[in-house]
C-alpha positions as CSV (number, residue, x, y, z in Angstrom):
1,M,25.8,-14.2,-5.9
2,A,26.6,-14.9,-9.3
3,S,27.4,-18.5,-10.6
4,M,31.8,-18.4,-11.1
5,V,31.2,-22.0,-13.3
6,N,31.0,-22.0,-16.9
7,W,28.7,-24.0,-18.3
8,S,28.7,-23.2,-22.1
9,W,30.4,-26.7,-23.0
10,L,26.8,-28.3,-22.1
11,P,23.9,-28.2,-24.4
12,P,22.1,-24.5,-24.4
13,I,19.2,-26.2,-22.6
14,F,21.2,-28.1,-19.9
15,A,23.7,-24.9,-19.7
16,Q,20.7,-22.8,-18.6
17,A,19.4,-25.2,-16.0
18,S,22.6,-25.8,-14.6
19,E,23.3,-21.9,-14.6
20,R,20.1,-21.4,-12.6
21,V,21.0,-24.1,-10.1
22,S,24.2,-22.8,-9.6
23,G,23.0,-19.4,-8.9
24,S,20.3,-20.9,-6.3
25,L,23.0,-22.2,-4.6
26,G,24.9,-19.6,-4.0
27,E,22.2,-17.7,-3.2
28,L,21.8,-20.2,-0.5
29,A,25.2,-20.2,0.3
30,G,25.7,-16.4,0.6
31,G,22.3,-15.0,1.3
32,A,19.7,-13.4,-0.6
33,T,17.8,-10.2,-0.2
34,V,14.3,-9.4,-1.4
35,W,12.4,-6.5,-1.1
36,L,9.1,-5.6,0.2
37,A,7.2,-2.6,-0.8
38,V,4.4,-1.2,1.5
39,T,1.6,1.1,0.8
40,G,-2.0,1.7,1.1
41,L,-4.9,4.0,0.4
42,S,-5.9,6.4,3.0
43,R,-6.6,5.0,7.0
44,S,-5.5,1.9,6.1
45,G,-2.9,1.4,8.7
46,K,0.0,1.1,7.1
47,T,2.6,2.8,9.3
48,V,0.9,0.0,12.4
49,F,0.8,-2.9,9.8
50,V,5.4,-2.4,9.0
51,T,5.8,-1.9,12.9
52,S,3.5,-5.0,13.7
53,L,4.8,-7.2,11.2
54,I,8.6,-6.7,12.4
55,H,7.7,-7.1,15.9
56,N,6.2,-10.2,15.1
57,L,9.0,-11.5,12.9
58,L,11.5,-10.7,15.8
59,S,9.3,-12.4,18.4
60,C,9.1,-15.5,16.1
61,A,12.0,-17.3,17.8
62,H,10.8,-16.9,21.2
63,N,7.2,-17.4,20.7
64,P,6.4,-19.4,16.9
65,N,2.6,-19.7,17.9
66,R,2.3,-16.3,17.1
67,M,2.8,-16.5,13.4
68,P,2.1,-20.2,12.7
69,L,1.0,-20.0,9.1
70,L,4.2,-18.7,8.0
71,G,5.8,-22.0,7.1
72,V,9.5,-20.6,8.0
73,V,7.6,-20.4,11.9
74,G,5.1,-23.2,11.2
75,E,7.3,-25.8,10.4
76,R,10.2,-24.5,13.0
77,R,12.8,-23.6,10.9
78,L,13.2,-20.2,11.9
79,I,16.4,-19.8,14.0
80,A,16.7,-16.2,14.6
81,A,15.6,-12.9,13.3
82,T,17.5,-10.1,13.5
83,I,17.0,-6.0,12.3
84,D,19.5,-5.5,10.0
85,G,22.3,-2.8,10.7
86,G,23.6,-2.1,6.9
87,K,23.0,1.1,6.5
88,A,19.5,1.7,4.5
89,N,19.7,2.7,0.3
90,R,19.5,6.4,1.0
91,L,16.3,6.2,2.7
92,P,15.0,7.4,6.4
93,R,14.5,4.7,8.5
94,F,11.7,3.1,9.2
95,P,10.7,4.2,13.0
96,Y,10.3,0.9,14.3
97,L,11.3,1.0,17.9
98,D,9.5,4.6,18.2
99,N,6.3,3.2,16.8
100,I,6.7,0.0,19.7
101,E,7.5,2.1,22.5
102,K,4.4,4.3,21.8
103,M,1.9,1.0,21.2
104,A,3.1,0.1,24.8
105,I,1.5,3.1,26.3
106,P,-0.7,2.6,24.7
107,D,-1.5,4.6,21.6
108,W,-1.2,4.9,17.9
109,P,2.2,6.0,16.3
110,A,1.9,9.0,13.9
111,R,0.9,8.2,10.2
112,T,4.4,8.8,8.2
113,E,4.0,11.5,5.6
114,G,7.2,10.3,3.4
115,I,9.1,6.9,2.2
116,S,11.4,5.0,4.8
117,E,13.1,1.8,4.9
118,I,14.0,-1.0,7.5
119,G,15.9,-4.2,6.9
120,I,15.3,-7.7,8.7
121,E,17.6,-10.7,8.5
122,I,16.2,-14.2,8.6
123,R,18.4,-17.2,9.6
124,F,16.4,-20.3,8.6
125,A,16.9,-24.2,8.1
126,P,16.2,-24.7,4.2
127,A,13.4,-26.6,3.6
128,G,14.1,-28.9,0.7
129,T,17.2,-31.4,0.0
130,L,19.2,-29.1,-2.1
131,G,19.1,-26.1,0.3
132,R,19.9,-28.6,3.5
133,L,22.9,-29.7,1.2
134,V,24.2,-26.2,0.6
135,S,23.8,-25.7,4.6
136,E,25.6,-28.9,5.5
137,I,28.4,-28.2,3.6
138,T,28.9,-24.3,4.2
139,G,28.5,-25.3,8.3
140,R,25.6,-21.8,8.3
141,P,21.9,-21.8,7.9
142,A,20.0,-20.0,4.9
143,T,19.7,-16.7,5.0
144,L,17.4,-13.7,3.7
145,T,17.4,-10.3,4.4
146,I,14.0,-8.7,4.1
147,R,14.6,-4.9,3.2
148,I,10.6,-3.3,3.4
149,V,9.8,-0.2,2.2
150,D,7.0,1.9,3.4
151,Y,6.0,4.8,1.4
152,P,2.5,6.9,0.7
153,G,-0.3,5.1,-1.3
154,E,-0.7,8.6,-2.6
155,W,2.2,8.3,-4.7
156,L,1.2,5.0,-6.1
157,L,-2.3,6.8,-7.6
158,D,0.1,9.4,-9.0
159,L,1.6,6.8,-11.6
160,P,-1.3,6.7,-13.9
161,L,-0.6,10.4,-14.5
162,A,2.7,9.3,-16.5
163,A,0.5,7.9,-19.5
164,H,-1.5,11.4,-19.9
165,S,-1.0,14.9,-21.3
166,Y,-1.8,17.8,-18.8
167,A,-4.9,18.6,-21.0
168,E,-6.4,14.8,-20.7
169,W,-5.6,14.7,-17.2
170,S,-7.2,18.2,-16.2
171,R,-10.3,17.0,-18.2
172,V,-10.7,14.0,-16.6
173,T,-10.3,15.3,-13.2
174,L,-12.8,18.4,-13.5
175,R,-15.1,16.2,-14.7
176,L,-14.7,13.9,-11.3
177,L,-14.5,17.2,-9.3
178,R,-18.1,18.2,-10.6
179,K,-20.2,15.2,-9.3
180,G,-21.6,14.3,-6.4
181,L,-20.1,14.8,-2.8
182,R,-16.2,16.6,-4.6
183,A,-18.2,19.4,-6.2
184,D,-19.3,20.6,-2.4
185,I,-15.9,19.9,-1.4
186,A,-14.1,21.9,-4.1
187,R,-16.1,24.5,-4.3
188,E,-14.2,27.3,-3.6
189,F,-11.7,25.7,-6.0
190,L,-14.4,25.5,-8.7
191,G,-15.1,29.2,-8.1
192,L,-11.6,30.3,-8.4
193,L,-11.5,28.5,-11.5
194,A,-14.4,29.8,-13.4
195,Q,-12.6,33.3,-13.2
196,H,-9.4,31.9,-15.2
197,R,-9.1,30.5,-19.0
198,P,-6.4,28.5,-20.2
199,D,-5.5,31.2,-23.0
200,E,-4.9,34.0,-20.1
201,A,-1.7,35.3,-19.9
202,A,0.9,33.4,-17.7
203,S,0.8,34.3,-14.3
204,E,3.4,32.9,-11.6
205,E,0.9,34.2,-8.8
206,V,-2.5,33.1,-10.4
207,A,-1.0,30.0,-10.9
208,K,0.2,29.5,-6.9
209,R,-3.6,30.7,-5.9
210,L,-5.3,27.7,-7.8
211,H,-2.7,25.6,-6.6
212,D,-3.3,26.6,-3.0
213,R,-7.1,26.3,-3.5
214,Y,-6.9,23.0,-5.1
215,C,-4.5,21.5,-2.1
216,A,-7.0,22.4,-0.1
217,Y,-10.0,20.7,-1.7
218,L,-7.3,17.4,-1.8
219,L,-6.8,17.6,1.8
220,D,-10.5,18.5,2.7
221,A,-11.4,15.4,0.8
222,R,-8.9,13.3,2.3
223,D,-9.1,14.1,6.0
224,R,-12.6,15.1,6.1
225,H,-14.4,13.1,4.0
226,G,-12.5,9.7,4.0
227,L,-11.4,10.1,-0.1
228,S,-8.5,8.2,-2.0
229,F,-8.5,8.7,-5.4
230,L,-6.4,12.3,-4.9
231,Q,-3.5,13.5,-7.9
232,P,-1.2,14.3,-7.5
233,G,-0.6,12.4,-4.4
234,R,3.1,15.0,-4.0
235,F,0.1,17.8,-3.0
236,L,-1.1,15.7,0.0
237,C,2.6,14.0,0.5
238,P,5.1,16.3,-0.6
239,G,8.0,13.9,1.2
240,A,11.6,15.7,0.8
241,L,10.1,17.5,-2.3
242,G,9.7,20.8,-0.5
243,P,8.1,23.8,-2.1
244,V,9.5,23.5,-5.3
245,P,7.6,26.0,-8.2
246,Y,7.2,22.8,-10.1
247,L,4.4,21.9,-7.6
248,W,2.4,24.9,-8.6
249,F,-0.2,23.9,-10.8
250,A,-3.8,22.6,-10.9
251,P,-6.2,21.3,-13.7
252,L,-7.6,24.2,-15.8
253,D,-11.2,24.2,-18.3
254,V,-9.5,22.8,-21.8
255,I,-11.9,22.0,-23.9
256,E,-12.1,18.4,-26.1
257,G,-9.3,18.7,-28.8
258,V,-6.8,20.6,-27.3
259,D,-3.5,19.8,-26.2
260,V,-1.3,22.0,-26.8
261,F,-1.0,25.7,-25.5
262,A,0.5,29.0,-26.7
263,P,3.6,30.1,-25.4
264,H,3.6,32.2,-22.5
265,T,-0.4,31.6,-21.4
266,L,-1.6,30.0,-18.3
267,G,-2.1,26.9,-19.8
268,A,1.4,26.7,-21.0
269,L,3.1,27.4,-18.0
270,M,0.5,24.3,-16.1
271,A,1.1,22.1,-18.5
272,E,5.1,22.6,-18.3
273,R,5.1,22.1,-14.6
274,F,3.1,19.5,-15.0
275,K,5.7,17.5,-17.1
276,V,8.5,18.5,-14.8
277,Y,6.2,16.9,-12.6
278,K,5.7,13.9,-13.9
279,R,9.4,13.7,-14.8
280,E,10.8,14.5,-11.2
281,A,8.4,13.2,-8.4
282,V,6.6,10.3,-10.6
283,E,9.1,8.8,-12.8
284,R,11.9,9.7,-10.6
285,F,10.7,8.0,-7.7
286,Y,9.5,4.5,-9.5
287,Q,12.7,4.6,-11.5
288,D,15.5,5.4,-8.3
289,H,13.0,2.7,-5.8
290,F,10.6,0.6,-7.8
291,R,13.5,-0.9,-9.7
292,H,14.5,-2.8,-6.5
293,Y,10.7,-4.5,-5.2
294,S,10.0,-7.4,-6.5
295,R,7.0,-7.9,-3.8
296,Q,4.1,-5.2,-3.1
297,I,1.1,-4.8,-0.6
298,V,-1.5,-2.7,-0.5
299,L,-3.7,-1.9,2.4
300,V,-7.1,-0.8,2.1
301,D,-9.6,0.0,4.7
302,V,-12.6,-1.3,2.9
303,L,-14.9,-1.2,6.1
304,H,-14.3,2.6,6.3
305,A,-15.0,3.1,2.5
306,L,-18.3,1.2,2.7
307,L,-19.7,2.8,5.9
308,A,-19.0,6.3,4.5
309,G,-21.6,6.3,1.8
310,R,-21.7,5.7,-2.0
311,D,-19.3,8.7,-2.5
312,A,-16.7,7.5,-0.4
313,F,-16.9,3.6,-1.8
314,D,-17.0,4.4,-5.2
315,D,-13.7,6.5,-4.8
316,T,-12.1,3.8,-3.4
317,R,-13.1,1.5,-6.3
318,L,-11.7,4.4,-8.6
319,A,-8.3,4.4,-6.3
320,L,-8.0,0.4,-7.0
321,D,-8.9,0.4,-10.4
322,A,-5.9,2.7,-11.1
323,I,-3.8,1.1,-9.1
324,L,-4.1,-2.4,-10.8
325,E,-4.1,-0.4,-13.9
326,S,-0.7,0.4,-13.3
327,F,0.5,-3.3,-12.1
328,R,-1.7,-4.9,-15.1
329,Y,0.1,-7.6,-17.2
330,G,3.1,-7.4,-15.8
331,H,5.0,-6.7,-18.9
332,G,2.1,-4.2,-20.4
333,G,1.7,-2.1,-17.3
334,I,2.8,1.7,-16.6
335,L,4.8,0.2,-14.4
336,S,6.9,-2.0,-16.6
337,R,7.6,0.3,-19.5
338,L,8.9,3.0,-16.9
339,L,11.0,0.3,-15.6
340,L,12.0,-1.3,-18.9
341,G,10.5,-4.6,-17.7
342,P,8.3,-6.5,-15.4
343,H,9.9,-6.1,-11.7
344,I,7.1,-7.0,-9.1
345,D,5.3,-10.6,-9.1
346,K,3.3,-10.9,-6.4
347,V,0.9,-8.2,-5.4
348,L,-1.1,-9.0,-2.2
349,F,-4.3,-6.7,-2.2
350,A,-5.4,-6.5,2.0
351,A,-8.8,-5.6,3.3
352,T,-7.5,-4.3,7.1
353,K,-9.2,-3.5,10.3
354,A,-10.5,-7.2,10.4
355,D,-11.1,-7.0,14.0
356,H,-13.4,-3.9,13.2
357,V,-16.0,-7.2,12.4
358,P,-17.2,-10.6,14.1
359,D,-15.2,-13.6,12.3
360,I,-17.6,-14.7,10.9
361,Q,-17.8,-11.4,8.8
362,R,-14.0,-11.4,8.0
363,D,-13.9,-13.5,4.6
364,H,-16.5,-10.7,3.3
365,L,-14.3,-8.0,3.9
366,A,-11.9,-10.1,1.5
367,V,-14.4,-11.1,-0.8
368,L,-15.8,-7.6,-1.0
369,L,-12.5,-6.3,-1.6
370,R,-11.9,-8.6,-4.4
371,N,-15.2,-7.8,-5.9
372,M,-14.8,-4.0,-5.8
373,A,-12.3,-3.8,-8.7
374,A,-11.4,-5.8,-11.9
375,F,-9.4,-8.7,-9.7
376,P,-10.7,-11.6,-11.4
377,A,-9.9,-10.0,-14.9
378,L,-6.5,-9.0,-14.1
379,E,-5.6,-12.5,-12.5
380,V,-6.7,-14.4,-16.1
381,R,-4.7,-11.9,-18.0
382,S,-1.8,-11.2,-16.0
383,S,0.8,-13.7,-16.7
384,N,3.7,-12.1,-14.6
385,A,2.3,-10.5,-11.3
386,Q,0.7,-12.7,-9.0
387,L,-1.8,-11.6,-7.5
388,E,-3.9,-12.3,-3.8
389,V,-6.9,-10.7,-2.1
390,T,-7.1,-11.1,1.9
391,A,-8.3,-9.7,5.1
392,L,-6.2,-8.7,7.7
393,A,-5.6,-6.8,11.2
394,S,-2.4,-6.3,12.0
395,V,-2.8,-5.6,15.7
396,I,-6.3,-6.9,17.0
397,S,-7.7,-4.2,19.6
398,T,-11.1,-5.9,20.1
399,A,-12.8,-8.7,21.4
400,E,-16.1,-10.8,20.4
401,E,-19.0,-11.1,22.1
402,S,-22.7,-12.4,21.5
403,Q,-25.0,-9.6,22.8
404,E,-29.2,-8.8,22.0
405,I,-29.9,-6.0,19.6
406,D,-33.7,-5.6,18.2
407,G,-34.4,-8.6,19.7
408,Q,-31.6,-10.9,18.0
409,R,-28.6,-12.2,19.4
410,V,-25.7,-11.3,17.4
411,Q,-21.6,-11.2,17.4
412,V,-20.6,-8.0,17.9
413,V,-16.8,-6.6,19.2
414,V,-15.7,-4.8,21.9
415,G,-12.9,-2.0,22.5
416,R,-11.9,0.7,24.3
417,P,-11.9,3.8,21.8
418,V,-9.0,6.0,22.1
419,G,-9.1,8.8,25.1
420,S,-11.9,6.7,26.8
421,H,-12.4,4.9,30.3
422,K,-14.7,2.5,29.6
423,Q,-15.8,-0.7,26.7
424,S,-17.9,0.3,23.7
425,K,-19.4,-2.0,21.3
426,F,-19.3,-2.1,17.7
427,F,-21.7,-3.8,15.3
428,V,-21.8,-3.0,11.6
429,G,-24.2,-5.4,10.7
430,N,-23.5,-7.5,8.0
431,V,-20.8,-7.0,5.4
432,P,-21.7,-7.5,1.6
433,I,-19.7,-9.2,-0.5
434,R,-20.4,-7.5,-3.6
435,P,-20.9,-3.9,-4.2
436,P,-24.0,-2.5,-2.8
437,R,-26.7,-1.1,-5.4
438,A,-27.7,1.9,-5.8
439,D,-30.6,2.0,-3.8
440,A,-29.2,0.1,-1.1
441,W,-27.2,3.0,0.7
442,G,-28.1,4.6,4.0
443,S,-26.8,7.7,5.6
444,P,-23.0,8.0,5.6
445,F,-21.6,6.7,8.9
446,L,-18.1,8.5,9.6
447,N,-17.9,8.1,13.1
448,V,-16.1,4.5,13.0
449,P,-14.3,4.1,16.7
450,V,-10.5,3.8,16.5
451,F,-10.0,1.2,20.0
452,E,-6.7,1.9,21.6
453,P,-4.0,-0.8,21.2
454,P,-3.9,-3.7,23.6
455,A,-1.6,-4.2,26.3
456,I,2.0,-5.0,24.4
457,D,5.5,-5.8,25.6
458,P,8.0,-3.3,23.5
459,S,10.7,-6.1,23.7
460,P,10.3,-8.5,21.0
461,V,9.6,-11.8,22.8
462,E,5.4,-12.5,22.9
463,G,5.0,-10.7,19.6
464,I,1.4,-9.2,18.6
465,A,-2.1,-11.0,18.4
466,H,-3.0,-10.3,14.9
467,I,-5.2,-11.6,12.2
468,N,-3.9,-12.9,9.1
469,L,-0.5,-11.8,9.2
470,D,1.2,-14.4,9.0
471,L,-0.8,-16.1,6.2
472,A,0.0,-12.4,4.0
473,L,3.7,-13.0,4.5
474,E,3.5,-16.9,3.4
475,F,1.9,-15.8,0.3
476,L,4.7,-13.0,-0.2
477,L,7.3,-14.2,1.1
478,G,7.0,-17.7,1.8
479,D,9.0,-19.2,-1.6
480,K,11.9,-17.1,-0.3
481,L,12.1,-18.8,2.9
482,R,12.1,-22.2,1.9
């Protein structure tokens, strides 16, 4: 709500301050909106996070002990939280009700493949003197509408493409494909690629065949091997795009120094489609949606990356570096350049599934996540986007017990795996706080159990037991709920 008062008669420094105060008064009186973007790397539990966040916010008025570290709740200033009945911003509505009913069965909701949105309206008593004064004058509590946008992490990993040409992307991608685990997963694609050159005649059939083989590699890398740094993201999660021809490209063997292709060649066809993809899928998504967002959370399954072996762990580090580069410096990152200025001012990176390790190890997950990428250097250099790292569990699906393993008493977690009728223990050993040395890796362990959700009341009264969900929300939204 803009100020209607003319402060131009004041000296500039006082006029600006008065304008800000007036704007704050209007915001408190008329309600404010904050956009929270939620995404995550593969298997990170993004859908469950959003569902639990909504359910616990709706339940807070009845059971404030469920979210005590969220200031507005812990200080007993929350009056009510309701789902905003307003129309979503041209986006599908996040299926909260379907998800919570499924979790009450108990079962986990299906992973979402596209973008969706939902709004939560919070009514609360302001904490500050100014806010209380406005509330008393207007006779109304303060209101904040939280618009939560859930989108695939694969799309966030597309953002670095905006800074590269097709030739550059091809060279970087193929260098990665020919190393370690990826070389084995991509064997069929690399075999087909060896039969075609960028300077051969353009062929729709060849381009589509290469695209299909490349997509098969991406799906296998994500679903069977737990890799995350996979581009282009729309090849995995097309969303509403459908089978449009500009998606039908793949990397080619482009030699160093070549960036432009002769007309009517396979290289020219692929490069043109890559250019259209960047404009229509990457830049349009960020310009249409990201211009609203001011808060972002990125969920990472650090435990799975650690247990899946060195290739999966290093791949997660690559994905984190690409994401961090996008948010770098606020003003200087790719995202800022696309949007002509900084918009996201708080970013939280969260290691999920903290209930899969004993309480004493949970801080280790957060510290390991911090040390997996260049967080410390980024925090020192960033003057616009505030970053934080935490460990959380959107739903606690385990209990902690003491058991004897190899003659020693250790803390383990116990839960009921999905589809099983009996409890099972899970013990990961010591979670390191730094990436393991090259000689410290054991065999990959891909069978991390998926435990059933606990008994959940679908009505928003008791809420859902969690770890640090309230702490995460306090960092992301606490300043808006003062």
